[in-house]
N, C-alpha and C positions, 0 to 999 in steps of 0.2 A: 323572644327568638331572634335573631339576628340574622339579615340574610344571609351572613354564611356562615350563620350555623343551618342555619336551614339548607343552606344548599349542602353541608359537610353530611348534613343527615339525609339528605336525599340520594346520595352517591353514597352514606353506609347501606340505606336500603337498597336502592339497583345492585351494590356485591350481592349481597343479600339470600336475593329474591334469587338470584339467577345461578348463583354457587351451589347449592346443593341437589342442580341437574347435570354437572360436568363427569367427561369420562373419566374412567382410574387411568387412563394416560396422561407422564407425566405432561408441565405448559410447555410451550415456547415460552425464548429468551429475544426480545427484536434490539436496536442499536437502529440510529438512523438521524443523520443529516440534513437539515432543511438552507434553503435561501428563503427568506421570511420576505413574504413588499406588503408594506402595511399598510390599512386600509382605510376610509371611513375621517373623522378629526385624526390619529393614528397619523394617517400621511400626510397631515397638517405640517406635522414637525420632525416626521422620523423618517431615516432614510431607508436604506434592505438589508438588513442584516441578518443573522443568520441564526440555528438553532438545534438544539443536537435535546434526544428523545431517550431514552432506556424505558422497555417494563413488559410483561409477560402478558399471552395466551391461550387462552384452555378455547376446546371446541368441548357443546356439549354431543353427552350423549347420541350415536344413530341421526347427527345432522349436523350442516355446511355454516350451523351458527354459532360463536365463538363471542368467550369477552376478555377481559383481560385489564391490565393494569398496568398508566405509563408515570412515569418523571417526564418534564419538562426544562429544560432551561433555555435562554436566548440568550443577543443583543442585538438593539438598535442605534446607531449614533440617531445626532438630529442634526437638519442642516443648519439652524441657525446659531447655535456659540457651538465653535470650537473643543472638544472633551468632551458635548453634552451626552448624553448617549441613554438609555431604557436599557434597562436588566425584565426582563420576563420568566418565568419563571413558576411553580404548580404542581398539583397531581390531575388526573382523568383518571375516573373510571371508563373503560370500552364495552362495545356492546356491537360487535357485525355480524356480516353474512359473504360466503363465496361463490361468486358462483357455478363455480367448477372442479375437482374434486384435489385431494390433500397433494396425488404424484401429478395433478398434468399443469399447464401455467394460466393462469384466469383471473377474472376483473373480482374482484371484491368493493363492498364501502362496509362503512360503521358510522357511526355517529359517539360523541362521548359529553360525559361534562363531568367538573370539578371544579377547582380552585384559581384562580393567574394569580399570583401578585406580580401587581407595574408598581418597578423599583427607580425611578427619576433619579439619578443618579449626575451633580451638578458639576462642570472640571471646577467648582469653588461652589461654595457651599454647605447648606444642609441639604439629603434631601426631602426622600417626600414616598412613603412605600399604599399601596391602595393595594385588599386584597377583592377580590371580587368572583360571584360565580362565572363561572365560562363553561360553553357549549362550541364542541364543533363536530364537521362534517364530512367525512371528507368515501375520497376514491379512486384504487386506485389496483395495479396487477402486478403479480408475484412470480418469478419463475423458479420454479424450485430446479435444484441440481441436488448431488449426492451428497454433499457434506451442509448445507446453504442455503437455504433459499433468499433470493436479492428481493423486495420493495419499490417499487415507486408509487406514488400518491400525489396526488392535489390534496387538499385542507382548507375550506373554511376555520377562523378561529373566533370566536366570539365572546368578549367582555360587557357588559355597559361602555369601560372609556376603550379599549382597546384592540381592536377587533384586523385581521392580518392573514394576509393566507401564504404558508408554507407550502413551496411546494420541495419535496422527500423523496430519501432514498437507503435503504437502509440491509442490513440480512437480518435474516430470523434461522436461531441455529434451537436443537432438540423440537421433539417431535408429542404433540398433543393440541392445539388449535392456531387461530389468527387465521393472518390472510395468508398464509402456506396453506395449512397445513387440516 
């Protein structure tokens, strides 16, 4: 089995293990946007970029622990050749904990695991795609409002060849879990 196959299996097992303990409440849905700061070797050639994320979260019965899933898409231009860029996209499973009750502002942390595609797109010629296992860790702050919840976080994202720090902000709608509920 390839590394990508093992990674996908690990993610599926994580979700299958956590899902049966979920509450009867519906999930929360989130949207977020980020400034991404390249790190490691990725910083050698990539400029700051952007990232968008969308997904869901759900709280486990009687706890502040939550799980979810997300899809991400982002882009970083390159320093060396005008028009060269890297597109980043993938999917992750999330597992986190809130340190405050759902109806109060508070801190949260979470980790993620999934797949990240590093898609090099040169200004001329053919590009190169590489799909790898990726993980991240994040800490954030959520602010519940009457109809939505605002959230702000810093995250460290890591795969074999691509490391970056998204500084994110977004909204959560619905009730059932995640950084806000």
